N, C-alpha and C positions, 0 to 999 in steps of 0.2 A: 664206645662211640660218643663223640662229642656233639654238642647242640647243632653246630653248623652241618655236620654230616647227616644228622637226622632231618634237618630242614631240607637239604638237598634230596634226600630219600623221599620225603613227603611230597616235594614238588614234582618228582618223577612219577608219582602215583603208586609207589610201592607200599605195601602194607607195613604198618608200624606195630610194634609190640606195645603192651600196656605201659611198660616203663618208658619206651620211646615217646609215646603219646604224652606222658607227663612232662618229659623233658621238652618236647615240642611246644606244649602249652605255656611252659615257663619262658621259653625263648621267644615265642611269637605272641606278643601281647596284642589283643584286638585294638584297632584304632576306633576311638569313640569320638563322635562329633557332637558339638553342642551348638544348637541353633537358637535363634531368637524366637520371639512369639510367632511371627508369621511363617518362618521356616518350619517350625514345629507343627503349626496348623496345616501347612501345605503337605507335610510328610504324612500326618494323620489322615488327611483327606485322600491322598493317593493310596495309602494302605487300605482304607476302607471302601473307597468308591471307584478307584481306577487302578486296580491291582496290576493289570497288564502294563500300563505305563510305568508304574512303580518298579516292576521287575525289569522292564526293557530299558530303563534309563541307564546310560553308560556312566555318568558321573553325578549321581544323586547328591552327594554332599555339596558339590560346586553349585548345582541347581538350587538347593535349599538356601545356601548362603547368599546366592544371587537374589532370591526372593526377599530375604531380610534387607539386603542393601537397597533394592528397588523400593521396598516398603518405606524405608527410612527417607529416601529421596522424595518419594511421593508425599509423605507426611509433611516434610519441610516445605515443599513447593505449595501444597494445598493450604497449609497453615498460614504461610505468608500471604497467599492470595485471599483466603477467606477473612483473615483478620483485618484486611483493608476494606472489606465490604461494610457498608453502613449498618447492616443488620447485626453485625457481630462486633462492632467497636465497643470499647468499654464506656460505661455510663457513670461509674462512681458508686452505683448501687450494688452492693456485694452480691445479693441474690440474683439480680438480673445479669450481672457479669458472669457469675457462676453458671447460670443457665445457658448463656451464650457460648461460653467456653465448652460446656458439655455438648452442646449442639454441634459445634465445630468438630470436636473429637468424634462424635457419632458419625457425622458425614464422611470424615476422612477414613474412619475404620470401615465403614460400609464400602467405600470406593476401593480400599486396599483389598478387602476380602473378595469383592466381585471381580476385580481386574487382575489380581496377582495370585491369590490363594486358591480360590475355588474355580479353577479353569481346567478344561479337558484338553 
């Protein structure tokens, strides 16, 4: 029996022998998805805090990749807006500028987590 026949047999729900299972596993590689920081955090949050939604989601990879895209867009938008604010403009003093940049990043991170990642 070739790999294609074994895959068809498994799709029909018929039992597979041990040898057929080995062939099936070789033929059908699991699809792995790689997510960015916020997609990964959202997945972990769903797995731990909202298991029902995690299992009920029809297209989880698309949802998590969407979280990453939205987070990138929100970061760019907020960074452009906050960097124009007088409180966060560069001063020429390295330590003060570093503090201001860190504050901008903290504010943006907080917004992304509360609006996109940790939602029910």
